[in-house]
Each structure stands twice: as C-alpha cells, then as structure tokens.
N, C-alpha and C positions, 0 to 999 in steps of 0.2 A: 504494500500500500504506500509506503514512503517513496519508493521509486516512482510511482505514478504521480504523486504530488510534485516531485522535483522535475519530472519530465515536462509537465505542463508549464511550470514556472520557467524552465530553460527555453522552451519553445517561445513563450511570450517575450522573454528577454531578447531573443534573436541570437545570431551566431556570435558576434564579438562580445556582447555583454554577458551572454550565457557562459562562454569560455572563461571570461574574466571572473565571473562568480565562482566557477569551479576552482580556478586557480587560487582565489583568495579565501576559500574555505576548505582546505585540504582534510580537515578532520571529518568532514562528511563522507569522504571516500567516493565522491561522484566522478563519473567519467561520461563523456558524450561524444557522439559522432553526428555532425550536421551534414546533410546532403541538401544542397540548395541551388537555385539558379541565380546567377549574378545579374547585373543590370543589362548585359547584352545577351542574356539567355543561355550562357554557357553553364553547364552543370558542374558544380564544384563540391568539394568536401573539405571539411576542417574537423579536427578532433582534438580532444584534450590530451595533454602530454602523456598520461598513463593509460590511454584507451586500449592500446594493444597489449598491455601487461595484465589486464583483467583476466582472471581465471574463471 
C-alpha cells in the first residue's frame, strides 16, 4: 500500500522533481523509472540512481 501512495505522488511531481524527492529522502528506500515523451515527442527514460540495484 505504501508503494502505491508514493507512486502517485512521484507521478504528480513529474520526472525531475520526483527524482529529486527520491534522492533527498534516501531513508524511504524509493526507486523509480520514468518513461516519458519529451517536448519533441521522443520517448525517453530516466531512473533513480539505485533503480537497477533493487532486488
């Protein structure tokens, strides 16, 4: 249930603010992968520093 609450907040924050939130609250243990279209329509992805370390 906690993960669902944080994913909603991270989506609302958007890519840059969401990743900044994760970085500034390491005790929460959150990781995220954002897949999005940039302003010219190119599909991009950004992820938090520890995303690929999650087991």
